[in-house]
KOLTI-885827 format. One record per residue (C-alpha): x, y, z. Coordinates in nm, 2 decimals. Last residue first. Example, Ala and Ser with C-alpha at 12.3 -4.5 7.8 and 13.67 -1.06 7.14 Angstrom:
BEGIN
<rec <1.37,-0.11,0.71>>
<rec <1.23,-0.45,0.78>>
END
This chain:
BEGIN
<rec <7.69,8.60,9.59>>
<rec <7.96,8.46,9.35>>
<rec <8.19,8.64,9.11>>
<rec <8.52,8.53,9.26>>
<rec <8.61,8.89,9.35>>
<rec <8.27,8.95,9.50>>
<rec <8.30,8.63,9.71>>
<rec <8.64,8.74,9.82>>
<rec <8.51,9.07,9.94>>
<rec <8.22,8.91,10.12>>
<rec <8.46,8.67,10.29>>
<rec <8.68,8.97,10.39>>
<rec <8.39,9.17,10.54>>
<rec <8.24,8.88,10.73>>
<rec <8.58,8.77,10.86>>
<rec <8.66,9.12,10.97>>
<rec <8.32,9.15,11.15>>
<rec <8.35,8.83,11.33>>
<rec <8.38,8.46,11.25>>
<rec <8.62,8.21,11.10>>
<rec <8.46,7.86,11.15>>
<rec <8.32,7.86,10.80>>
<rec <8.66,7.92,10.65>>
<rec <8.72,7.59,10.47>>
<rec <8.47,7.64,10.19>>
<rec <8.58,8.00,10.16>>
<rec <8.94,7.89,10.11>>
<rec <8.84,7.64,9.85>>
<rec <8.65,7.91,9.66>>
<rec <8.94,8.16,9.68>>
<rec <9.19,7.89,9.56>>
<rec <8.96,7.80,9.27>>
<rec <8.93,8.17,9.18>>
<rec <9.31,8.20,9.19>>
<rec <9.32,7.91,8.93>>
<rec <9.49,7.59,9.03>>
<rec <9.77,7.42,8.84>>
<rec <10.05,7.61,9.01>>
<rec <9.88,7.90,9.17>>
<rec <9.73,8.09,8.88>>
<rec <9.63,8.46,8.84>>
<rec <9.30,8.58,8.71>>
<rec <9.17,8.66,9.06>>
<rec <9.46,8.90,9.10>>
<rec <9.77,8.92,9.32>>
<rec <9.85,8.57,9.44>>
<rec <10.13,8.44,9.67>>
<rec <9.95,8.51,9.99>>
<rec <9.64,8.34,9.85>>
<rec <9.83,8.02,9.84>>
<rec <9.93,8.04,10.20>>
<rec <9.57,8.12,10.30>>
<rec <9.46,7.82,10.09>>
<rec <9.71,7.59,10.26>>
<rec <9.58,7.71,10.60>>
<rec <9.21,7.66,10.54>>
<rec <9.20,7.29,10.61>>
<rec <9.38,7.34,10.94>>
<rec <9.12,7.58,11.07>>
<rec <9.28,7.91,11.15>>
<rec <9.42,7.99,11.49>>
<rec <9.49,8.37,11.49>>
<rec <9.24,8.46,11.23>>
<rec <9.27,8.84,11.23>>
<rec <9.63,8.91,11.12>>
<rec <9.64,8.60,10.90>>
<rec <9.32,8.70,10.72>>
<rec <9.46,9.06,10.67>>
<rec <9.78,8.92,10.52>>
<rec <9.57,8.70,10.29>>
<rec <9.37,9.01,10.17>>
<rec <9.70,9.18,10.09>>
<rec <9.81,8.87,9.89>>
<rec <9.48,8.87,9.71>>
<rec <9.55,9.22,9.59>>
<rec <9.28,9.47,9.67>>
<rec <9.03,9.58,9.41>>
<rec <8.95,9.94,9.40>>
<rec <8.59,10.05,9.44>>
END
C-alpha cells in the first residue's frame, strides 16, 4: 500500500467534513502543510498533529471519516 501525503489526506477531510468541530480546524490546517508522518509543524511532530486531530474528530462520522481515521491511525502507528 502506498502512503498518501498528509496534505492530500487533509484535502479529503476538508472536502468531506463541511462543518468541522472548531477544535479540529487548527489540526486540519496543520495537516495540509505536512507531507510525511516524520515531518514537523513548527515545534510539533506530524504524529502529534495527527493524534490531536483524531482526538478532536470524534464528531466526524461516515464512511469517509472511518476510512481516513483508520489511515491516520495506521500512519501514526496506533490501532
